[in-house]
N, CA, C and O of each residue as an XYZ file, in Angstrom:
504
protein
N       0.793     -1.065      0.202
C       0.069      0.110     -0.146
C       0.940      1.050     -0.251
O       2.112      0.909      0.099
N       0.437      2.155     -0.767
C       1.306      3.436     -0.897
C       0.611      4.409     -0.141
O       0.520      5.494     -0.716
N       0.099      4.338      0.972
C      -0.417      5.305      1.913
C       0.621      6.364      2.628
O       1.490      6.127      3.467
N       0.276      7.500      2.070
C       1.242      8.934      2.761
C       2.787      8.728      1.796
O       3.884      9.127      2.187
N       2.610      8.239      0.890
C       3.721      8.439      0.093
C       3.738      9.169     -1.397
O       3.506      8.673     -2.499
N       4.040     10.314     -1.091
C       3.531     11.358     -2.127
C       4.718     11.207     -3.208
O       5.678     10.451     -3.065
N       4.518     11.957     -4.186
C       5.903     12.295     -5.186
C       5.750     11.051     -6.317
O       4.847     10.215     -6.288
N       6.678     11.103     -7.178
C       6.592     10.062     -8.280
C       8.315      9.923     -8.078
O       9.072     10.813     -7.692
N       8.633      8.645     -8.431
C       9.866      7.986     -8.264
C      11.179      7.942     -9.409
O      12.409      7.931     -9.372
N      10.018      7.925    -10.501
C      10.725      7.881    -12.059
C      11.910      6.995    -12.149
O      12.895      7.281    -12.828
N      11.789      5.879    -11.427
C      12.904      4.929    -11.362
C      13.939      5.209    -11.199
O      14.867      4.798    -11.894
N      14.039      5.902    -10.339
C      15.778      6.581     -9.934
C      15.694      6.934     -8.508
O      14.655      7.239     -7.923
N      16.987      6.860     -7.946
C      17.127      7.130     -6.311
C      17.047      8.679     -6.298
O      16.926      9.319     -7.343
N      17.124      9.292     -4.994
C      16.592     10.211     -4.266
C      17.739     11.198     -5.373
O      17.208     12.041     -6.096
N      18.999     11.051     -5.419
C      20.010     12.445     -5.796
C      19.892     12.333     -7.265
O      20.173     13.227     -8.062
N      19.349     10.877     -7.617
C      19.435     11.252     -9.529
C      18.145     11.809     -9.925
O      17.987     12.504    -10.929
N      17.272     11.495     -9.141
C      15.484     12.021     -9.308
C      15.738     13.544     -9.189
O      15.288     14.281    -10.066
N      16.441     14.055     -8.140
C      16.285     15.470     -7.982
C      17.036     16.173     -9.073
O      16.549     17.173     -9.600
N      18.199     15.694     -9.434
C      19.127     16.332    -10.217
C      18.208     16.361    -11.882
O      18.288     17.197    -12.781
N      17.476     15.260    -11.807
C      16.525     15.345    -13.186
C      15.120     16.365    -13.175
O      14.565     16.920    -14.124
N      14.879     16.372    -12.123
C      13.628     17.333    -12.091
C      14.404     18.654    -12.173
O      13.910     19.383    -13.033
N      15.651     19.288    -11.441
C      16.113     20.382    -11.495
C      16.674     20.724    -12.909
O      16.545     21.835    -13.424
N      17.243     19.773    -13.429
C      17.742     20.144    -14.767
C      16.792     20.168    -15.840
O      17.161     20.707    -16.884
N      15.326     19.554    -15.762
C      14.271     19.612    -16.775
C      13.745     20.596    -16.028
O      13.559     21.041    -17.161
N      13.346     21.333    -15.332
C      12.802     22.619    -14.698
C      13.457     23.333    -15.694
O      12.907     23.543    -16.775
N      15.017     23.880    -15.337
C      15.851     24.455    -15.852
C      15.752     24.720    -17.510
O      15.598     25.772    -18.130
N      15.896     23.402    -17.949
C      15.951     23.637    -19.404
C      14.339     24.215    -20.140
O      14.196     24.651    -21.282
N      13.111     24.023    -18.928
C      11.692     24.641    -19.324
C      11.850     26.258    -19.245
O      11.263     26.921    -20.100
N      12.566     26.868    -18.320
C      12.577     27.865    -18.461
C      13.147     28.936    -19.157
O      12.838     30.099    -19.414
N      14.480     27.847    -19.476
C      15.845     28.324    -20.792
C      14.939     28.573    -21.967
O      14.873     29.639    -22.579
N      14.286     27.545    -22.207
C      13.774     27.340    -23.938
C      12.441     27.560    -23.567
O      12.030     28.054    -24.617
N      11.224     27.538    -22.615
C      10.294     27.724    -22.603
C       9.322     26.881    -23.048
O       8.133     27.178    -23.165
N      10.005     25.451    -23.386
C       9.390     24.294    -24.403
C      10.211     23.217    -23.853
O      11.414     23.476    -23.883
N       9.876     21.999    -23.322
C      10.603     21.099    -23.512
C       9.871     19.715    -24.363
O       8.662     19.701    -24.597
N      10.681     18.722    -24.721
C       9.878     17.798    -24.960
C      10.317     16.268    -24.464
O      11.255     15.649    -24.967
N       9.612     15.852    -23.565
C      10.361     14.628    -22.633
C       8.985     13.816    -22.563
O       8.022     13.971    -23.315
N       9.113     12.781    -21.339
C       7.940     11.875    -21.579
C       6.910     12.317    -20.458
O       7.227     13.009    -19.491
N       5.783     11.887    -20.681
C       4.511     12.376    -19.933
C       4.418     12.017    -18.293
O       3.540     12.551    -17.615
N       5.359     11.098    -17.715
C       5.713     10.810    -16.714
C       6.634     11.819    -15.711
O       6.534     12.097    -14.516
N       7.574     12.229    -16.768
C       8.502     13.429    -16.465
C       7.849     15.033    -16.041
O       7.970     15.737    -15.039
N       7.176     15.178    -17.233
C       6.468     16.363    -17.159
C       5.483     16.153    -16.242
O       5.312     17.150    -15.540
N       4.703     15.149    -15.955
C       3.906     15.502    -14.786
C       4.322     15.524    -13.407
O       3.574     15.745    -12.455
N       5.938     15.209    -13.334
C       6.611     14.977    -12.027
C       6.864     16.633    -11.763
O       6.794     17.220    -10.684
N       7.184     17.203    -13.112
C       7.662     18.685    -13.007
C       6.786     19.927    -12.771
O       6.996     20.919    -12.074
N       5.906     19.642    -13.428
C       4.797     20.498    -13.764
C       4.137     21.398    -12.732
O       3.689     22.531    -12.909
N       4.170     20.547    -11.431
C       3.416     21.298    -10.502
C       4.467     22.139     -9.480
O       4.096     22.945     -8.627
N       5.898     21.753     -9.773
C       7.056     22.154     -8.885
C       7.397     23.383     -9.698
O       7.595     24.378     -8.999
N       7.532     23.585    -11.195
C       7.466     24.574    -12.050
C       6.675     25.428    -11.947
O       7.158     26.555    -12.048
N       5.530     25.369    -11.768
C       4.131     26.607    -11.670
C       4.364     26.809    -10.267
O       3.722     27.828    -10.012
N       4.975     26.376     -9.112
C       5.083     27.072     -8.152
C       6.202     27.974     -7.862
O       6.040     28.827     -6.989
N       7.570     27.871     -8.631
C       8.497     28.520     -9.022
C       7.933     30.098     -9.467
O       8.085     31.231     -9.011
N       7.288     29.565    -10.479
C       6.490     30.754    -11.379
C       5.833     31.531    -10.157
O       6.201     32.691     -9.972
N       5.008     31.041     -9.421
C       4.383     31.680     -8.816
C       5.507     32.597     -7.364
O       5.157     33.705     -6.959
N       6.509     32.043     -6.913
C       7.412     32.977     -6.275
C       7.931     34.008     -7.086
O       7.882     35.139     -6.603
N       8.412     33.872     -8.201
C       8.959     34.914     -9.036
C       7.766     35.996     -9.218
O       7.907     37.218     -9.264
N       6.741     35.373     -9.298
C       5.712     36.438     -9.688
C       5.717     37.213     -8.220
O       5.529     38.407     -8.455
N       5.796     37.088     -7.442
C       5.527     37.023     -5.847
C       6.743     38.387     -5.774
O       6.345     39.449     -5.293
N       7.832     38.312     -6.143
C       9.018     38.679     -6.273
C       8.635     39.989     -7.382
O       8.544     41.076     -6.812
N       8.489     40.002     -8.326
C       8.132     40.747     -9.335
C       6.933     42.150     -8.786
O       6.938     43.352     -9.054
N       5.987     41.288     -7.919
C       4.775     42.417     -7.525
C       5.508     43.194     -6.480
O       5.121     44.341     -6.253
N       6.525     42.705     -5.814
C       6.896     43.449     -4.467
C       8.580     44.229     -5.016
O       9.572     44.261     -4.288
N       8.516     44.759     -6.368
C       9.777     44.944     -7.016
C      10.246     46.239     -5.860
O      11.427     46.469     -5.602
N       9.280     46.878     -5.346
C       9.975     48.398     -4.845
C      10.710     48.140     -3.612
O      11.440     49.056     -3.235
N      10.660     46.883     -2.777
C      11.477     46.601     -1.779
C      12.377     45.579     -2.322
O      11.915     44.450     -2.488
N      13.750     45.852     -2.658
C      14.640     45.153     -3.195
C      14.854     43.942     -2.323
O      14.953     42.806     -2.788
N      14.927     44.257     -0.930
C      15.087     43.062      0.087
C      13.981     41.634     -0.500
O      14.237     40.437     -0.628
N      13.011     42.240     -0.695
C      11.697     41.269     -1.233
C      12.107     40.055     -2.644
O      11.748     38.909     -2.913
N      12.961     40.988     -3.229
C      12.944     40.751     -4.701
C      14.116     39.758     -4.167
O      13.629     38.628     -4.223
N      15.183     39.698     -3.771
C      16.596     39.159     -3.242
C      15.825     38.016     -2.467
O      16.332     36.996     -2.934
N      15.275     37.790     -1.929
C      14.345     36.554     -1.371
C      13.991     35.386     -2.079
O      14.189     34.174     -2.001
N      13.318     36.293     -2.890
C      12.420     35.134     -4.219
C      13.383     34.491     -4.945
O      13.443     33.261     -4.938
N      14.235     35.247     -5.643
C      15.218     35.058     -6.293
C      16.215     33.890     -5.893
O      16.502     33.007     -6.702
N      16.832     33.934     -4.344
C      17.521     33.101     -3.745
C      16.552     31.803     -3.765
O      17.016     30.682     -3.977
N      15.179     32.028     -3.530
C      14.670     30.709     -3.267
C      14.423     30.314     -5.039
O      14.138     29.138     -5.261
N      14.484     30.869     -5.754
C      14.426     30.316     -7.030
C      15.604     29.623     -7.200
O      15.548     28.450     -7.569
N      16.818     30.237     -6.960
C      17.728     29.653     -7.347
C      18.454     28.427     -6.952
O      19.161     27.681     -7.629
N      18.032     28.374     -5.371
C      18.096     26.994     -4.668
C      17.378     25.912     -5.692
O      17.957     24.845     -5.895
N      16.479     26.111     -6.151
C      15.767     24.983     -7.190
C      16.349     24.885     -8.723
O      16.509     23.761     -9.199
N      16.596     25.790     -9.328
C      17.264     25.668    -10.544
C      18.878     25.738    -10.365
O      19.454     25.915     -9.292
N      19.578     25.537    -11.819
C      20.807     25.314    -11.944
C      21.559     26.143    -12.522
O      22.783     26.016    -12.484
N      21.001     27.058    -13.110
C      21.673     28.370    -13.770
C      21.121     29.741    -13.339
O      19.931     30.022    -13.189
N      22.324     30.654    -13.143
C      21.749     31.687    -12.366
C      20.996     33.042    -13.559
O      20.178     33.914    -13.268
N      21.638     32.767    -14.869
C      20.975     33.244    -16.140
C      19.608     32.605    -16.228
O      18.776     33.511    -16.285
N      19.212     31.782    -16.251
C      17.803     31.253    -15.885
C      16.874     31.884    -14.830
O      15.657     32.041    -14.730
N      17.820     32.142    -14.177
C      16.920     32.788    -12.981
C      16.730     34.009    -12.974
O      15.655     34.513    -12.650
N      17.684     34.615    -13.308
C      17.211     36.134    -14.126
C      16.343     36.062    -15.158
O      15.400     36.836    -14.993
N      16.300     35.554    -15.972
C      15.384     35.197    -17.148
C      13.946     35.252    -16.981
O      13.092     35.914    -17.571
N      13.847     34.068    -15.670
C      12.500     33.970    -14.813
C      11.740     35.186    -14.228
O      10.550     35.467    -14.370
N      12.881     35.965    -13.408
C      12.460     37.051    -12.834
C      12.028     38.363    -13.420
O      11.284     39.235    -12.970
N      12.710     38.264    -14.573
C      12.688     39.371    -15.423
C      11.898     39.204    -16.593
O      11.113     40.121    -16.832
N      11.926     38.324    -17.309
C      10.863     38.283    -18.219
C       9.979     37.133    -18.224
O       9.204     37.206    -19.177
N       9.836     36.263    -17.624
C       8.815     35.262    -17.794
C       7.868     35.567    -16.620
O       6.670     35.357    -16.814
N       8.264     36.037    -15.429
C       7.090     36.291    -14.367
C       6.149     37.412    -14.541
O       4.933     37.377    -14.354
N       6.911     38.476    -14.947
C       5.728     39.723    -15.404
C       5.003     39.295    -16.546
O       3.900     39.836    -16.469
N       5.081     38.487    -17.724
C       4.094     37.870    -18.681
C       2.769     37.104    -17.800
O       1.627     36.853    -18.185
N       3.340     36.890    -16.663
C       2.134     36.213    -15.988
C       1.343     36.937    -14.973
O       0.410     36.317    -14.463
N       1.535     37.969    -14.654
C       1.281     39.256    -14.025
C      -0.357     38.947    -13.610
O      -0.787     38.908    -12.457
N      -0.982     38.783    -14.593
C      -2.737     38.615    -14.564
C      -2.896     37.513    -14.462
O      -4.090     37.322    -14.231
N      -2.274     36.479    -14.507
C      -2.592     35.025    -14.354
C      -2.859     34.798    -12.945
O      -2.370     35.620    -12.170
N      -3.530     33.854    -12.469
C      -3.547     33.253    -11.417
C      -2.945     31.864    -11.197
O      -2.874     31.392    -10.062
N      -2.513     31.209    -12.275
C      -2.312     29.790    -12.379
C      -2.697     29.501    -13.500
O      -3.411     30.138    -14.274
N      -1.975     28.021    -13.647
C      -1.942     27.367    -15.261
C      -0.935     27.862    -16.146
O      -1.312     28.004    -17.309
N       0.462     28.213    -15.846
C       1.401     28.813    -16.390
C       1.991     27.834    -17.519
O       2.730     28.171    -18.444
N       1.498     26.531    -17.236
C       2.145     25.183    -18.324
C       1.221     24.539    -19.008
O       0.164     24.195    -18.480
N       1.519     24.294    -20.295
C       0.614     23.349    -21.132
C       1.355     22.021    -21.695
O       2.437     21.921    -22.274
N       0.434     21.065    -21.340
C       0.781     19.600    -22.109
C       0.462     19.302    -23.259
O      -0.761     19.248    -23.394
N       1.182     19.025    -24.386
C       0.535     18.475    -25.658
C       1.319     17.168    -25.723
O       2.502     17.034    -25.409
N       0.414     16.133    -26.218
C       0.398     14.887    -26.424
C       1.331     14.693    -27.639
O       0.907     15.352    -28.588
N       2.316     14.097    -27.895
C       2.749     13.743    -29.326
C       2.697     12.092    -29.845
O       2.874     11.729    -31.008
N       2.411     11.205    -28.679
C       2.100     10.150    -29.188
C       3.252      9.016    -28.925
O       4.354      9.552    -28.809
N       3.284      7.792    -28.817
C       4.538      7.186    -28.639
C       5.772      7.109    -29.112
O       5.912      7.116    -30.335
N       6.996      7.015    -28.203
C       8.116      7.233    -28.737
C       8.599      5.747    -29.427
O       8.392      4.637    -28.937
N       9.252      6.030    -30.614
C       9.685      4.960    -31.511
C      10.574      3.519    -30.714
O      10.510      2.311    -30.944
N      11.217      4.162    -29.917
C      12.344      3.284    -29.501
C      11.420      2.017    -28.446
O      11.262      0.849    -28.802
N      11.015      2.476    -27.415
C      10.183      2.151    -26.283
C       8.844      2.001    -26.234
O       8.264      1.048    -25.714
N       8.214      3.163    -26.904
C       6.928      3.215    -26.544
C       5.995      4.541    -25.788
O       4.916      5.109    -25.958
N       7.090      4.598    -24.928
C       6.950      5.697    -23.845
C       6.072      6.793    -24.396
O       6.459      7.345    -25.426
N       4.946      7.175    -23.845
C       4.287      8.304    -24.647
C       4.749     10.057    -24.153
O       4.555     10.581    -23.056
N       5.332     10.602    -25.255
C       5.834     11.669    -25.216
C       4.752     12.756    -25.364
O       3.645     12.715    -25.901
N       5.571     13.983    -24.568
C       4.418     14.991    -24.633
C       5.576     16.291    -24.898
O       6.780     16.034    -24.928
N       5.104     17.561    -25.065
C       5.567     18.634    -24.848
C       4.987     19.750    -23.857
O       3.890     20.307    -23.882
N       6.131     19.911    -22.920
C       5.360     20.599    -21.440
C       5.921     22.224    -21.788
O       7.112     22.476    -21.605
N       5.055     23.203    -22.255
C       5.257     24.499    -22.539
C       4.749     25.566    -21.762
O       3.663     25.405    -21.205
N       5.449     26.776    -21.621
C       4.889     27.795    -20.854
C       3.806     28.413    -21.748
O       4.071     28.693    -22.917
N       2.535     28.642    -21.201
C       1.167     29.142    -21.647
C       1.881     31.006    -21.935
O       2.331     31.786    -21.096
N       1.738     31.152    -23.218
C       1.622     32.820    -23.745
C       0.193     33.218    -23.417
O      -0.206     34.354    -23.672
């Protein structure tokens, strides 16, 4: 029974799974669209939307620099690249200022030729 067992394991140990999730989220915000398996997309979707919400909170309180620094550090702890953190806070978050949620979209592509895994495109909504 899986009572009180949250999250997706993705057939990996904890360290490689965390690295995979960080890399996928970093690439999602860098390119604003990634092609991956449906299981991986579902695993990072909620975390990516939460990161956008944190960035929006920092952008909304831009008049107080300490608040903005706090949000940037929270985001930097979850992403690998400082340039992506800058892009997320300065370009992506202001685009979603009027939106209350649902920042990502999953488009199904069908099965992968090699192993039949269902592939999706995970992208940021415009």
